[in-house]
GUKOLRO-207287 format. One record per atom (N, C-alpha, C, CB): residue number from 1; residue in one letter; atom name; z, y, x. Coordinates in steps of 0.2 Angstrom, whole numbers, plus 2048, in hexadecimal, padded with zeros to 3 digits. Glycine has a CB too. Layout:
[fike NUM,A,CA,[Z,Y,X]];
...
END
This chain:
[fike 1,D,N,[F55,A73,F0B]];
[fike 1,D,CA,[F52,A6D,F0B]];
[fike 1,D,C,[F4B,A6E,F0E]];
[fike 1,D,CB,[F50,A6B,F03]];
[fike 2,G,N,[F48,A68,F11]];
[fike 2,G,CA,[F42,A69,F14]];
[fike 2,G,C,[F3C,A68,F0F]];
[fike 2,G,CB,[F41,A63,F19]];
[fike 3,L,N,[F36,A6B,F10]];
[fike 3,L,CA,[F31,A6B,F0C]];
[fike 3,L,C,[F2C,A65,F0D]];
[fike 3,L,CB,[F2D,A72,F0C]];
[fike 4,I,N,[F2A,A62,F07]];
[fike 4,I,CA,[F25,A5D,F08]];
[fike 4,I,C,[F1E,A5F,F05]];
[fike 4,I,CB,[F28,A57,F03]];
[fike 5,Y,N,[F19,A5E,F09]];
[fike 5,Y,CA,[F12,A61,F07]];
[fike 5,Y,C,[F0E,A5B,F06]];
[fike 5,Y,CB,[F0F,A65,F0D]];
[fike 6,T,N,[F0A,A5B,F00]];
[fike 6,T,CA,[F06,A56,EFE]];
[fike 6,T,C,[EFF,A59,EFC]];
[fike 6,T,CB,[F09,A51,EF9]];
[fike 7,I,N,[EFA,A54,EFC]];
[fike 7,I,CA,[EF3,A56,EFA]];
[fike 7,I,C,[EF1,A50,EF6]];
[fike 7,I,CB,[EEE,A58,F00]];
[fike 8,D,N,[EED,A52,EF1]];
[fike 8,D,CA,[EEB,A4D,EEC]];
[fike 8,D,C,[EE4,A49,EEE]];
[fike 8,D,CB,[EEA,A50,EE5]];
[fike 9,T,N,[EE3,A48,EF4]];
[fike 9,T,CA,[EDD,A45,EF6]];
[fike 9,T,C,[EDE,A41,EFD]];
[fike 9,T,CB,[ED7,A4A,EF7]];
[fike 10,D,N,[EDA,A3C,EFE]];
[fike 10,D,CA,[EDB,A38,F04]];
[fike 10,D,C,[ED6,A3A,F09]];
[fike 10,D,CB,[EDB,A31,F03]];
[fike 11,M,N,[ED2,A3F,F08]];
[fike 11,M,CA,[ECD,A42,F0D]];
[fike 11,M,C,[ED1,A44,F13]];
[fike 11,M,CB,[EC9,A47,F0A]];
[fike 12,F,N,[ED7,A47,F12]];
[fike 12,F,CA,[EDB,A4A,F18]];
[fike 12,F,C,[EE0,A45,F1B]];
[fike 12,F,CB,[EDF,A50,F15]];
[fike 13,Q,N,[EE1,A46,F21]];
[fike 13,Q,CA,[EE7,A42,F24]];
[fike 13,Q,C,[EEC,A47,F25]];
[fike 13,Q,CB,[EE4,A3F,F2C]];
[fike 14,Q,N,[EF2,A45,F23]];
[fike 14,Q,CA,[EF8,A4A,F24]];
[fike 14,Q,C,[EFB,A49,F2B]];
[fike 14,Q,CB,[EFD,A49,F1E]];
[fike 15,E,N,[EFC,A4F,F2E]];
[fike 15,E,CA,[EFF,A4F,F35]];
[fike 15,E,C,[F05,A54,F34]];
[fike 15,E,CB,[EFB,A51,F3A]];
[fike 16,G,N,[F0B,A51,F32]];
[fike 16,G,CA,[F11,A56,F31]];
[fike 16,G,C,[F0F,A5A,F2A]];
[fike 16,G,CB,[F12,A5B,F37]];
[fike 17,N,N,[F0F,A60,F2B]];
[fike 17,N,CA,[F0E,A65,F25]];
[fike 17,N,C,[F07,A67,F26]];
[fike 17,N,CB,[F13,A6A,F25]];
[fike 18,V,N,[F02,A64,F2A]];
[fike 18,V,CA,[EFB,A66,F2B]];
[fike 18,V,C,[EF7,A60,F28]];
[fike 18,V,CB,[EFA,A67,F32]];
[fike 19,F,N,[EF2,A62,F24]];
[fike 19,F,CA,[EED,A5E,F22]];
[fike 19,F,C,[EE6,A5E,F26]];
[fike 19,F,CB,[EEC,A5E,F1A]];
[fike 20,V,N,[EE4,A59,F28]];
[fike 20,V,CA,[EDE,A59,F2C]];
[fike 20,V,C,[ED8,A55,F29]];
[fike 20,V,CB,[EDF,A56,F34]];
[fike 21,W,N,[ED2,A58,F29]];
[fike 21,W,CA,[ECC,A54,F26]];
[fike 21,W,C,[EC7,A55,F2B]];
[fike 21,W,CB,[ECB,A56,F1F]];
[fike 22,E,N,[EC5,A50,F2F]];
[fike 22,E,CA,[EBF,A51,F33]];
[fike 22,E,C,[EB9,A4F,F2F]];
[fike 22,E,CB,[EC0,A4C,F3A]];
[fike 23,T,N,[EB5,A54,F2E]];
[fike 23,T,CA,[EAF,A54,F29]];
[fike 23,T,C,[EA9,A52,F2E]];
[fike 23,T,CB,[EAE,A5A,F26]];
[fike 24,T,N,[EA4,A4F,F2A]];
[fike 24,T,CA,[E9E,A4E,F2D]];
[fike 24,T,C,[E99,A52,F29]];
[fike 24,T,CB,[E9C,A46,F2D]];
[fike 25,Y,N,[E93,A52,F2B]];
[fike 25,Y,CA,[E8D,A55,F28]];
[fike 25,Y,C,[E8D,A53,F20]];
[fike 25,Y,CB,[E87,A55,F2B]];
[fike 26,D,N,[E8E,A4C,F20]];
[fike 26,D,CA,[E8D,A49,F19]];
[fike 26,D,C,[E93,A4B,F14]];
[fike 26,D,CB,[E8D,A42,F1A]];
[fike 27,D,N,[E98,A4E,F17]];
[fike 27,D,CA,[E9D,A51,F12]];
[fike 27,D,C,[E9C,A57,F0F]];
[fike 27,D,CB,[EA4,A51,F16]];
[fike 28,S,N,[E96,A5A,F10]];
[fike 28,S,CA,[E95,A61,F0E]];
[fike 28,S,C,[E96,A61,F06]];
[fike 28,S,CB,[E8E,A63,F10]];
[fike 29,G,N,[E98,A67,F04]];
[fike 29,G,CA,[E99,A67,EFD]];
[fike 29,G,C,[EA0,A6B,EFB]];
[fike 29,G,CB,[E9A,A61,EF9]];
[fike 30,S,N,[EA1,A6C,EF5]];
[fike 30,S,CA,[EA7,A6F,EF2]];
[fike 30,S,C,[EAC,A6A,EF0]];
[fike 30,S,CB,[EA5,A74,EED]];
[fike 31,Y,N,[EB2,A6B,EF2]];
[fike 31,Y,CA,[EB8,A67,EF0]];
[fike 31,Y,C,[EBE,A6B,EED]];
[fike 31,Y,CB,[EBA,A62,EF6]];
[fike 32,D,N,[EC0,A68,EE8]];
[fike 32,D,CA,[EC6,A6B,EE5]];
[fike 32,D,C,[ECC,A66,EE6]];
[fike 32,D,CB,[EC6,A6C,EDD]];
[fike 33,V,N,[ED1,A69,EEA]];
[fike 33,V,CA,[ED7,A65,EEB]];
[fike 33,V,C,[EDD,A69,EE9]];
[fike 33,V,CB,[ED7,A63,EF3]];
[fike 34,T,N,[EE3,A65,EE8]];
[fike 34,T,CA,[EE9,A68,EE6]];
[fike 34,T,C,[EEE,A67,EEB]];
[fike 34,T,CB,[EEB,A65,EDF]];
[fike 35,L,N,[EF1,A6C,EEE]];
[fike 35,L,CA,[EF6,A6C,EF2]];
[fike 35,L,C,[EFD,A6D,EEF]];
[fike 35,L,CB,[EF6,A71,EF8]];
[fike 36,T,N,[F02,A69,EF1]];
[fike 36,T,CA,[F09,A69,EEE]];
[fike 36,T,C,[F0E,A6A,EF3]];
[fike 36,T,CB,[F0A,A63,EE9]];
[fike 37,V,N,[F13,A6E,EF2]];
[fike 37,V,CA,[F19,A6E,EF6]];
[fike 37,V,C,[F1F,A6D,EF2]];
[fike 37,V,CB,[F19,A75,EFA]];
[fike 38,S,N,[F24,A69,EF5]];
[fike 38,S,CA,[F2A,A68,EF1]];
[fike 38,S,C,[F30,A68,EF6]];
[fike 38,S,CB,[F29,A61,EEE]];
[fike 39,D,N,[F35,A69,EF3]];
[fike 39,D,CA,[F3C,A69,EF7]];
[fike 39,D,C,[F40,A63,EF5]];
[fike 39,D,CB,[F40,A6F,EF6]];
[fike 40,G,N,[F3D,A5E,EF1]];
[fike 40,G,CA,[F40,A59,EEE]];
[fike 40,G,C,[F42,A59,EE7]];
[fike 40,G,CB,[F46,A57,EF3]];
[fike 41,D,N,[F44,A5F,EE5]];
[fike 41,D,CA,[F46,A61,EDE]];
[fike 41,D,C,[F40,A64,EDA]];
[fike 41,D,CB,[F4C,A65,EDE]];
[fike 42,L,N,[F3E,A6A,EDD]];
[fike 42,L,CA,[F39,A6E,EDA]];
[fike 42,L,C,[F32,A6D,EDE]];
[fike 42,L,CB,[F3B,A75,EDA]];
[fike 43,S,N,[F2D,A6E,EDB]];
[fike 43,S,CA,[F26,A6E,EDE]];
[fike 43,S,C,[F22,A73,EDB]];
[fike 43,S,CB,[F23,A67,EDE]];
[fike 44,I,N,[F1D,A75,EDF]];
[fike 44,I,CA,[F17,A7A,EDD]];
[fike 44,I,C,[F11,A78,EDF]];
[fike 44,I,CB,[F19,A81,EDF]];
[fike 45,S,N,[F0B,A78,EDB]];
[fike 45,S,CA,[F05,A76,EDD]];
[fike 45,S,C,[F00,A7C,EDD]];
[fike 45,S,CB,[F03,A70,ED9]];
[fike 46,Q,N,[EFB,A7B,EE1]];
[fike 46,Q,CA,[EF5,A80,EE1]];
[fike 46,Q,C,[EEF,A7C,EE2]];
[fike 46,Q,CB,[EF6,A85,EE7]];
[fike 47,L,N,[EEA,A7E,EDD]];
[fike 47,L,CA,[EE3,A7B,EDE]];
[fike 47,L,C,[EDF,A80,EE2]];
[fike 47,L,CB,[EE0,A7B,ED7]];
[fike 48,I,N,[EDC,A7D,EE7]];
[fike 48,I,CA,[ED8,A81,EEC]];
[fike 48,I,C,[ED1,A7E,EEC]];
[fike 48,I,CB,[EDB,A81,EF3]];
[fike 49,N,N,[ECC,A81,EEE]];
[fike 49,N,CA,[EC5,A7F,EEF]];
[fike 49,N,C,[EC3,A7F,EF6]];
[fike 49,N,CB,[EC0,A83,EEB]];
[fike 50,I,N,[EC1,A7A,EF9]];
[fike 50,I,CA,[EBF,A7A,F00]];
[fike 50,I,C,[EB7,A79,F00]];
[fike 50,I,CB,[EC2,A74,F04]];
[fike 51,N,N,[EB3,A7D,F04]];
[fike 51,N,CA,[EAC,A7C,F04]];
[fike 51,N,C,[EAB,A7A,F0B]];
[fike 51,N,CB,[EA9,A83,F03]];
[fike 52,V,N,[EA7,A74,F0C]];
[fike 52,V,CA,[EA5,A72,F12]];
[fike 52,V,C,[E9D,A73,F12]];
[fike 52,V,CB,[EA6,A6A,F13]];
[fike 53,E,N,[E9B,A77,F17]];
[fike 53,E,CA,[E94,A79,F18]];
[fike 53,E,C,[E90,A73,F1C]];
[fike 53,E,CB,[E93,A7F,F1B]];
[fike 54,N,N,[E8A,A73,F1A]];
[fike 54,N,CA,[E85,A6E,F1E]];
[fike 54,N,C,[E82,A71,F24]];
[fike 54,N,CB,[E80,A6B,F19]];
[fike 55,V,N,[E85,A73,F29]];
[fike 55,V,CA,[E82,A76,F2F]];
[fike 55,V,C,[E84,A71,F35]];
[fike 55,V,CB,[E85,A7D,F30]];
[fike 56,H,N,[E80,A73,F3A]];
[fike 56,H,CA,[E81,A70,F41]];
[fike 56,H,C,[E7F,A68,F40]];
[fike 56,H,CB,[E87,A71,F43]];
[fike 57,R,N,[E7A,A66,F3D]];
[fike 57,R,CA,[E79,A5F,F3C]];
[fike 57,R,C,[E74,A5E,F42]];
[fike 57,R,CB,[E75,A5D,F36]];
[fike 58,A,N,[E76,A58,F46]];
[fike 58,A,CA,[E72,A56,F4C]];
[fike 58,A,C,[E6A,A55,F4A]];
[fike 58,A,CB,[E75,A50,F4F]];
[fike 59,P,N,[E65,A57,F4D]];
[fike 59,P,CA,[E5E,A55,F4C]];
[fike 59,P,C,[E5D,A4E,F4C]];
[fike 59,P,CB,[E5A,A59,F50]];
[fike 60,V,N,[E58,A4B,F48]];
[fike 60,V,CA,[E56,A44,F48]];
[fike 60,V,C,[E4F,A44,F4A]];
[fike 60,V,CB,[E58,A41,F42]];
[fike 61,F,N,[E4D,A40,F4F]];
[fike 61,F,CA,[E46,A3F,F51]];
[fike 61,F,C,[E43,A3A,F4D]];
[fike 61,F,CB,[E45,A3E,F59]];
[fike 62,L,N,[E3E,A3B,F49]];
[fike 62,L,CA,[E3B,A36,F44]];
[fike 62,L,C,[E35,A33,F47]];
[fike 62,L,CB,[E3A,A39,F3E]];
[fike 63,G,N,[E33,A35,F4D]];
[fike 63,G,CA,[E2D,A32,F50]];
[fike 63,G,C,[E27,A37,F50]];
[fike 63,G,CB,[E2B,A2C,F4D]];
[fike 64,L,N,[E22,A35,F53]];
[fike 64,L,CA,[E1B,A39,F53]];
[fike 64,L,C,[E16,A36,F4E]];
[fike 64,L,CB,[E19,A3A,F5A]];
[fike 65,E,N,[E13,A3B,F4B]];
[fike 65,E,CA,[E0D,A38,F47]];
[fike 65,E,C,[E07,A38,F4B]];
[fike 65,E,CB,[E0C,A3D,F41]];
[fike 66,Q,N,[E04,A32,F4B]];
[fike 66,Q,CA,[DFD,A31,F4E]];
[fike 66,Q,C,[DF8,A32,F4A]];
[fike 66,Q,CB,[DFD,A2A,F51]];
[fike 67,K,N,[DF3,A36,F4D]];
[fike 67,K,CA,[DEC,A37,F49]];
[fike 67,K,C,[DE7,A33,F4B]];
[fike 67,K,CB,[DEB,A3F,F49]];
END
């Protein structure tokens, strides 16, 4: 039997058996997600933690202060 992979969040786009999440700087934080694999009869799940770091944010120019 083929295996079916699922994840318990809609943050990811599923592409075959690969889950893709294109994060932004505003997504930084810690996320717990559950991955499940099934053959149609039996399944097993694993809770994993994903950490998205807040790096490489583009600089923002706020203007010059006049004195």
